[in-house]
N, C-alpha and C positions, 0 to 999 in steps of 0.2 A: 671555562672557569665558572663555578657555581655562584649564583647571586648571594649577596650578604643577607643575613637574617635581618628582618625589618627593624628590630631594636638596635642593630648595629649600623644599618644603612643610614639612619637619621643623623647620628653624630659623625658618621664616616661615609659621606656620599661618593667618594672616589673622584676620579678625573682631576686630581691635583687640587681639589677643593678642601678647605679647612673650615671647621665649625667651632663654635665656642660654647663652653659650658661653665658651670660654677660648682666649686667644692664647698659644701656646707661645713661648719655653720656660717651663715651670712651675718657676721658680726665683725667689728673692728677692734677686738680686744688685744691685738698685738701692737696697736698704734701707740706711740710714745705718750701722748696725752692720756689715753685710756689706761695704759699700764700704771702711770703715776696716780691717776684717780682711784684705780682699784687698790693700789698699795695703800693709799691714804685711808681708804674705807675698810681695809683689812680683808679684801677679797683676794682669793688665790689667783696666781697667774695661770693662764692656759685654760680657764674654765669660762666659756663664752656666755653671754647673756642671750637666752633663747626666748625671751618674752615676745619677740617679734618674728619668730622663725616662720610661722604659718603665713603671715602677711607678706613677708619677703619672698618666700618660695612661690606664692601665687603671682607676685609681681614679676619675678624672674621668668616664670612660665609664660605669662602674658606678653612680656617683652620679646620673647622669641629665642631664648637661649636653648641650645639643642639638648642639654642634659644637666641634671642635678646629681651630684656625687656625694656619697657619704663614706667616711672612714669607719673603721672598726677598731675601737680602742676599749677593750673589755675592762681594764682597770686604770684608773688615774694614778700616775706615778710622778708626783711633784718633785721627787728627789733626782731621778735619772732622766726623765723626759719632759716633765712640766707642761704637758698638753693633754687635755681631756677629749680632744677631737670633737665630735658632734654630740657627745654626752649621752644621748638617748641610745638604747639598744637598737642596733642597726636595722634589723628586719621590722621591728615594731615601728620605727620611724618611717621606713619605706612604705609601710601600710598606710600611715597617715598621709604621706606625700601622694600616694596613689589616689587618695580621696580628694585632695585639695588642689591637684594640678590636672591638666588635661592633655598636654602635648609633650612635655619634656621627657626624654628617656631618664629612667631612674637607675643610676649606677652605683656600684660599691667600689671604693678605691683604697683598700680592698678588704674583703672578708678574710680573716685569718683562719684558713680552712683546717689546719691541724688541731686547732682548739675546739672545733665544733664536730658534732656527730654529723657525718655527711648526708645521711638519709633525712635527718631533721632539717639540715640546711637546704636540701633539695625541695622538701615540702614547703619551707618558708619562702624560698625564692619563687617557686611556682605559684604560691598564694599571692605574692606581690604582683607577679606577672598577670594573673587573672584579674585581680582587683584594679590594675592599672590599664587593662586593655592591651596587654602585650608589650609593655614598655620597660621590662626588666633587663638590665645588662649587669651580669655578675662578674665583678672583678675579684680575683683571688690572690692571696699572698700566703707565704709560708710563715710569716711573723719574724720579728727581730727583738723581742723582749723576753729574755730567758726566764725572768722571775715569774712570768705568767704560767708557764708550762706545768710545773709540778702542782700549782694551785688548781689546775683543771685536770690533773691526773694524766698529763701528757709528757712525753719525753722530748726535750729540745733537740737533742742530737739526731733523732730519727725523724724530724719533721719533714724532711724531703721525701722520704718513703711514704709517710702519712699523707702528704700532699698529693702524690701520684695516685695513691689508692682512693683518696677522696674525690679526685676528678673522675676516676673510673666509676665510682659510685653515683656521682651526680648524673653523668651521662646515662648510666643504666636506669636510674630512677625516672628519667624523662623520656626514655625510649618507648615507642608504642608496643603494647603487649605486656604480659606479666613480667614482673621483676626477676632478673636473673643475676646472681652474684656468685660465680663459681668459687671465689676466694672464701666466701662464707658458707659454701655448700648449699646454696639456694638455687633451685632450678625452676624453670617456667611451669613445671607441673604443679607446683604449690599455689600458683595463681594469685600471688600477692601483687598489689599495685600501690604506688605512691600517688595520692590524689591531693589537690587537683592536678590535672594535666596542664602544662604550659599552653598558652594560646596557640603558638606556632608548632606544627608537627616536628620541627627540628629541635625543639626544646628551648633552652635559654642560652644566648651567646655567652661565652666565657672569655674574659680578658685576664691574662696572667700578669701580675704586677712584679716588676723587677725580674730577678733570676729565679726566685722561689725554690732555691736549692736544686735546680734542674739544669740540664744542658740547653743551650739555645736551640739545638735540633729538636729536643723533646717539646719545648714550648711551641716551636713553629708547627709541629705536627698536631699537638693536642689542644692548643688555644685557638680561639677565633680572632683574637687581637692581642697586641702587646700594649700593656699599660706601664710605661716606663718613666723613670724619675727625671726631673728637670735637668738639663745639661746646657752648657754654652754651645753656640752654633757649631764650633769645630768638633766637639765630642758628639753632638747630635748627628752631624753628617755621617760619622763613622757608624753610629748605632743604627740609624735608619737604613743605611746602605746594607748593613749586615742582615737586618730583618727582611728587607726587600729581596735579597738574594736567597735567603732561607725559605721564603714563602712565594717566590716567583712574583712578587708584587701583589699578591692576591689577598693579603690580610692587613687590616689597618694598624697604624702605629698611633697610640694615644698618649698624651702626657699632661700632667698638671703644671701649673705655674703660679707661684706666689706673686701677686701684683699689687704694687703701691702706685695707683694712678694719680699722678700729680694734677693739681688744679690748672696749671699752665699747660695748655695743649702742646706748646713748643718745647717743653722741658726735655732735655736730652736724657737718654737712657743711662742708668747706672745699675750695675749688678747688686742685687741683694741676695740673701740666702734663699736658694731655690727659686729665684725668679728675678724680677726687674722692678725698679722704681723708674717711672717714665711718664712723659706726657702722651696724649692720645695719638699724635702724629707719628712719633717714633715707635709707639706700640704697633700701629698698623704696619709699618715697615718691617718690624721684627717678625710679626706674624706672617707676613708675605714670604719672608726668608724661610721660616719654618715650613710653610706649605710647599715651597719649592724643594725642600729637602725630604718631603714625603710624610710630614706629620698630617694626620687626618683630623685631629681634634685636640683642642687645648682647653683645660678646665682651670678657671681662675680661682685662686684662694685670695680673698679680699681682706684678710684679717689685719694687715699692717696699715690700712688706710686711716688717716686722721679724719677724713670726711665721713659723713653719714653714709651707710651702705646703700640706702635707696638712691641717694644722689649719685653715687658711683655707678650703680646699675643703669640709671637713666642716661648718664653720659655715654656709657659703653653702648647702650641700645641706639642712641642717636648718632654717634660718631664712629663706632667700630663695627658693630654687628652688620650694618648694611654692606660692608665690604666682605663679610664672611657669613652669608645668610644660611639659615637652617632650612633644609629641604622640608617640604610639606608632605605628610602622608595623606594622599588624596582619599584614602578609604576611611579616614577619621572624620566623623561628623563635626568634631570641634575645630578642624583645620579650615582656615580660610586662605586659599592659595593666592600667592602673588602672581604677577604676569610671567615670571621666569621659573615658576615651580618652586619658589622659595617663599618663606614667610616675609611679608613686607616689614620694613624697618619699624621698630616700636612694638612688634608683636602681631599675633594673628587675630586678635580680637580686642575690642575696646573694654 
């Protein structure tokens, strides 16, 4: 079995180990008190406060979270969806994060590939990969907001075909040697290249989000990882088992989780939309069950928390991260390894 790409091995170290990441924005704008305050001030729901995003991203990186994830929300739709995601254009934001972090993998959860020109997406992702020292992990989706497609000159009904062709183009753009795209009538003799080249000769790892209008078999063959939606443990067991059978256990299963971390560490878990409201002790137990089912990485969305985000990050780093440590890339000058090959609790540097 071939070793995982370095940018995938950090959040998915294998051997039944689970790591933790964070989904940006790092804000608590879904918390009841914050929603009330925003409403009173006339601020729209679903648009986070990003004034502290650089400081919090640096803090998360320093504390030792394995990855930082960005969503791709091209248009804010307050009527049908009510969530602006991370607000900033995704690749531009990733370039900024590449400059202000040192260790965390930078992932997308996920780029709506049919809305983008795949060659430009390949160039943008490779740029982030080089600027970050090889930390780019590209999550891809087919999209689920029909209103966006005609505005970008795309067809919603054929997005599955566009997704497959886009993945083919991404792989071709990162392959060593001149660009070849037989579908477009381009041969190697024309000697075109997409620059910069990704740091790793294998290109950039791809994680497919959800079904992406594809069969499970196609995803298992063409993706490097599955980036799947949050599920209760019963449904998760079925989904991870299917993925392991399709990939012979050789490709990671990643999932996000909306988390409302209660101040009382003994607070029992309660389901919330797409995640859990829970104390730290029950959270650790839940994550251990997820790891046993084959989940390699969980990224927390902290937006429902009433407490300040930096306070929640510190608690996670002190009480939860030590149980699910992030592997250290020993080739990175920024990494300070712990005794077991993982980052010590509280981060890799002071």
